[in-house]
N, C-alpha and C positions, 0 to 999 in steps of 0.2 A: 558762392560758398567755397571755402578753401578745403583742401584735403584734410587739414588738421580739424577744421570745424565738422567735417563729415565724420571723421573718426570719433570725435567727442560725442556727436549725435548718436552714432551707432552704439557706443558703450552705454548710453543712457536709455536705450530702447527696451521695451518689454519683450518677452519671448514672442508674443503674437506679432509685434511690429517687426522683429528680426525675421520671422518666417515670411512675412509679406515682402520685405526687402530682398531676401534670398530668392523668392519666387520671381520678382521683377528682374533681378540680375540674371537668373537662369533663362528667362524668356529672351532677354537682350542678347545673351551669349549664343543661344540657339539660333536666333535670327541672323546674327553676324556669321555664324558658321555656315548656315544655309546660303547666304549671299556669297560668301567666299567660295563655297563648293560649286555653286551654280556656274561659275566661269570656267570650270574644268570638266574635261571628259576623259574617259579611259583612252589611252594612247597619246595624250598630249605630252609634249616635252616640257619639263619644268625645272626650275632651280630655285634658289633662295638667296636673299641678301643678308639673312640672319648670320651673325658671326659664328654661331655654333654649327652651321651647315657647311661641312667640309666634304660632302659627297660628290659635288659637281652636278652636272645636269643628269636628269633621269627621265624615264617614261612612266606615266601613271598606269598602274596595272589594276587597281581596284579603288573604288570610292566607298568608304565605310561611313557610318553615321557620324562619327566624331573626327575621323582622320582620313588621310589619303595615303595609299600604299604606293611608293615610288621605287622602281627598279633602277638603281644607280650602278651601272657596270656590274651587275650580279648581286649587289647588296640591296636587300629589301629594306626600305626605310619607311616607318610610319611617321607622317608629318601632319600637323594641323594645317588645314586649308589656308588660313590667313598668312602662314609663313611662306607659302609658295607663290611663284610668279611664273608666267610663261617664259620659256627659254627661247631666246632669239639669237641665232648664230651671227657673229660679227663678220 
């Protein structure tokens, strides 16, 4: 199924079908967040390859339900776990 076909399908769904789709998507996103967060601990050094991440490396200070708080040279950054990766000094 292509993205276009999926969009067409969604626009033709009933309210109940949409609610079921939303529920499935929410469960998938929750599982992905949990898997991404599981690889990090407070105190880990992290960074990101995301082009919007201009903070440089930082240390995890808190792991929340939906995001991770990273201290980047005094700047506290809330980041989604899937955006982060462990920082390895070169």
